C-alpha positions, 0 to 999 in steps of 0.5 A, a space after each residue: 697824246 699825239 692829237 693834243 700836242 698837235 693842236 698845241 703846236 698849231 696854236 702856237 704857230 697861229 699866235 706867232 704868226 698873228 704877232 708876225 702880221 701885227 708888227 708888219 701891220 705897224 710898219 707904215 709906208 707913206 709913199 705910192 707909185 708916182 710920188 716924187 721929190 726934188 732936191 737941192 744939193 750943196 757942198 764944201 771941200 772936195 767930195 768924191 766922184 758921184 757925191 759932187 751933184 748940185 741936184 737930185 730927184 727920186 721918183 717912186 716907180 712901184 710900191 708893193 707892200 714895204 718894197 719901194 722901187 725908186 728911180 735917182 736922178 742926179 745932175 752934176 755942176 757941167 749939166 750931165 745927169 745920171 739915173 740910178 734904179 734902186 730897190 728899197 725894203 722898209 721892213 728888211 732895213 734896205 734903205 740906201 742913204 735912208 731916202 724913205 723910212 716908215 712913215 708916222 713915226 715919233 720921237 723916241 721911236 726906232 726904225 732899222 737900217 741894215 747898214 746903221 742897225 737901230 736908228 732912234 728918232 731924236 725929236 719931231 718939230 714943225 718947219 716949212 719944206 717945199 712951201 708948206 709947214 710940215 712935221 718933221 723928224 730928226 736923228 743923227 749918226 757920228 757923221 750925218 744928220 737926217 731930217 724926214 717928212 713925218 706923214 710920207 717918211 721922205 728925206 726932206 733934208 740932210 747933212 754929211 760930214 767927212 774930214 774931206 767934204 760936207 754935202 747938204 741936201 734940202 728938198 726943193 719941190 715935191 707933188 706929195 704936198 701942196 705949198 701952204 695957201 694953195 688948195 689941196 687936190 683932194 679938196 679941189 675934187 671935192 669942190 668940183 663934185 659938189 658944183 656938179 651935184 648943185 648944177 644937176 639939182 638946179 636942172 632937175 628943179 627947173 625941170 620939175 616946176 616946168 611940168 607942174 606949172 599950169 599951162 596957159 591957154 588962149 581964148 
């Protein structure tokens, strides 16, 4: 009897663990170490200290599972800059100002933010950001509107509105995608490999036919 009970407990534990792993696997991380994105920031009114910036850059210092370490550089109108290193976790909802959310979400999907609770994607559209047409996701709260790149989960535009000021942020440059009309880095690499293969084949063919060609002897 006790042995059967033990087997039942083990089976239930394995099933629960499997469901947990499956849920974790569904949470897609779209950024990697070395990715960066830069923003133009404008505002009206009188923003509070720390929000009165005109440019920002976010760089991924490390990505381990759903944990993402980012360095955020902010520039103020007087030219001074400030660097902050923050840790994000897409699984626990530690997203700060929703800089990065899970990748490949769709309209109607939700993600968890520990400050806002479950946030629902309201729609998905295609628009141009940083020179390329991207599929982007939208969500909003009472004071903020958000736009994220679907493939990476990174914020590309946002607006914060209070009674004293409003702030608008929009991406101006990134290394996570190429401007439309430019060659993708992977495509460039593939072309280079194919060109190298063709050169090697030509050299091999020339050497082969030289060895096979009949030798002409002088009489």
